C-alpha positions in Angstrom: -61.8 61.8 -2.7 -60.7 59.8 0.2 -63.3 57.2 -1.7 -61.4 57.5 -5.1 -58.3 56.9 -4.0 -59.6 53.5 -2.1 -61.0 52.6 -5.5 -57.7 53.0 -7.5 -55.5 51.4 -4.6 -58.3 47.9 -4.5 -57.1 47.1 -8.9 -53.6 47.8 -7.8 -53.5 45.8 -5.4 -55.7 42.7 -6.5 -53.3 43.0 -9.7 -50.0 42.1 -7.9 -51.4 39.8 -5.8 -52.6 38.1 -9.8 -49.5 37.9 -10.7 -47.5 37.0 -7.4 -50.0 34.0 -7.6 -49.5 33.2 -11.6 -45.7 32.5 -10.8 -46.4 30.6 -8.0 -48.1 28.3 -9.9 -46.1 28.8 -13.0 -42.9 27.6 -10.2 -44.6 25.2 -8.9 -45.9 23.5 -12.6 -42.1 23.6 -13.8 -41.1 22.0 -10.4 -42.9 19.4 -11.0 -42.2 18.8 -14.6 -38.7 18.5 -13.8 -39.5 15.9 -10.3 -41.5 14.0 -12.8 -39.0 14.0 -16.2 -35.7 13.3 -13.5 -37.1 10.7 -11.4 -38.4 9.0 -14.2 -40.7 5.7 -14.3 -40.3 2.4 -11.5 -39.8 0.5 -14.5 -37.1 1.9 -15.5 -35.9 2.8 -12.4 -35.2 -1.2 -11.4 -33.3 -2.3 -14.3 -30.9 -0.1 -13.6 -30.5 -1.0 -10.9 -30.4 -4.7 -11.7 -27.9 -3.6 -14.6 -25.1 -1.3 -11.4 -25.5 -4.6 -9.1 -24.1 -6.5 -12.0 -21.4 -4.6 -12.6 -19.6 -3.3 -10.4 -18.9 -6.5 -8.2 -14.9 -6.6 -6.8 -13.7 -9.8 -5.7 -12.0 -9.0 -2.9 -11.5 -5.5 -0.8 -8.4 -3.4 -1.3 -6.6 -3.5 1.4 -4.4 -0.4 2.5 -0.5 -1.9 4.4 1.3 0.8 6.0 4.8 0.5 5.5 5.8 2.8 9.3 9.4 3.7 8.8 9.2 6.8 6.0 12.8 5.9 3.3 14.6 8.9 3.7 18.2 8.8 1.5 20.6 11.1 0.6 19.9 12.2 -3.7 23.3 13.9 -5.5 22.3 17.2 -7.6 24.2 19.1 -9.7 24.8 22.0 -7.5 24.4 20.6 -4.3 23.0 17.1 -2.4 19.3 16.8 -1.6 17.7 14.7 1.9 14.4 13.1 0.6 11.8 11.6 2.5 9.2 9.4 1.6 6.4 7.4 3.3 4.8 4.9 1.2 1.6 2.6 1.2 1.2 -0.3 -0.5 -2.4 -1.3 -1.8 -3.8 -5.4 -2.2 -6.3 -6.3 -2.6 -7.8 -9.4 -0.1 -6.3 -10.2 3.7 -4.4 -12.8 2.5 -2.1 -10.6 0.2 -2.5 -7.9 3.0 -0.7 -10.9 5.3 1.6 -11.3 2.1 2.5 -8.1 2.3 2.9 -7.9 5.3 5.0 -10.6 6.5 7.0 -10.0 3.4 7.6 -6.0 4.8 11.6 -6.7 4.4 11.8 -7.4 1.0 9.4 -5.1 0.5 11.0 -2.2 1.8 14.4 -3.4 0.6 13.0 -3.4 -2.8 11.8 0.0 -2.2 15.0 1.0 -0.9 17.3 0.3 -3.9 14.1 2.0 -6.7 14.6 5.3 -4.3 18.4 4.8 -4.5 18.2 5.2 -8.3 17.0 7.9 -8.0 17.9 11.5 -9.1 16.8 15.6 -8.7 15.6 16.3 -11.6 13.4 13.1 -11.5 12.0 13.7 -7.4 11.1 17.5 -8.9 8.7 16.8 -11.9 6.0 15.4 -11.3 6.2 13.0 -14.3 9.4 12.0 -12.6 7.7 10.5 -9.4 4.7 9.2 -11.2 7.5 7.3 -13.0 9.4 6.6 -10.0 5.8 5.3 -8.0 5.2 2.8 -10.9 8.7 1.5 -11.4 8.2 0.6 -7.4 5.4 -1.0 -8.0 7.5 -2.9 -10.6 10.5 -4.4 -8.5 8.6 -4.3 -5.5 5.7 -6.7 -7.9 9.0 -8.9 -9.3 10.4 -9.5 -6.2 7.8 -11.2 -4.4 6.9 -13.0 -7.4 9.9 -14.9 -7.1 9.6 -15.5 -3.6 5.8 -16.1 -3.3 5.3 -16.7 -6.7 2.3 -14.2 -7.2 2.1 -10.0 -7.7 0.6 -9.8 -4.4 0.4 -6.0 -4.2 -1.8 -3.9 -6.9 0.1 -0.8 -6.6 2.8 1.7 -4.4 0.7 4.4 -2.7 3.5 7.6 -1.4 1.4 8.9 0.7 4.1 12.2 2.1 7.4 13.4 -0.1 9.3 15.9 1.2 12.3 16.8 -0.9 14.7 19.4 0.5 
């Protein structure tokens, strides 16, 4: 009787082992096939590498000019006045423009104060209003620096901190 039990267990164990081996082989073949298709051939890789190096080559690196003091100002609202604090950085391209932006920082700060003085509470509360204010600040600084230097110098104004109370 013990001999019969051993004989019936052996084929059952062989079936499990055979199923496990087949599953492992199928997974390995599937992984190898996926790797083959995803990696592709070396000829295509070199041509795509050459194309990508030709496409992405900016002329000047991006630099950020920090305005150290945040702008703090009052904005009148319908029911009460609000206090606003905005921290600003300027995005410029190239070290020459970075130096020009640092040198003309009083002009930049003056332009920003004039722009922020025209803001309303409704404009500052909405996301689109803040984007419009940022774009207006960018345009105002570009025009002021173009008058002073002969070129716009900055690329974009960035609000790095924005608080309204």
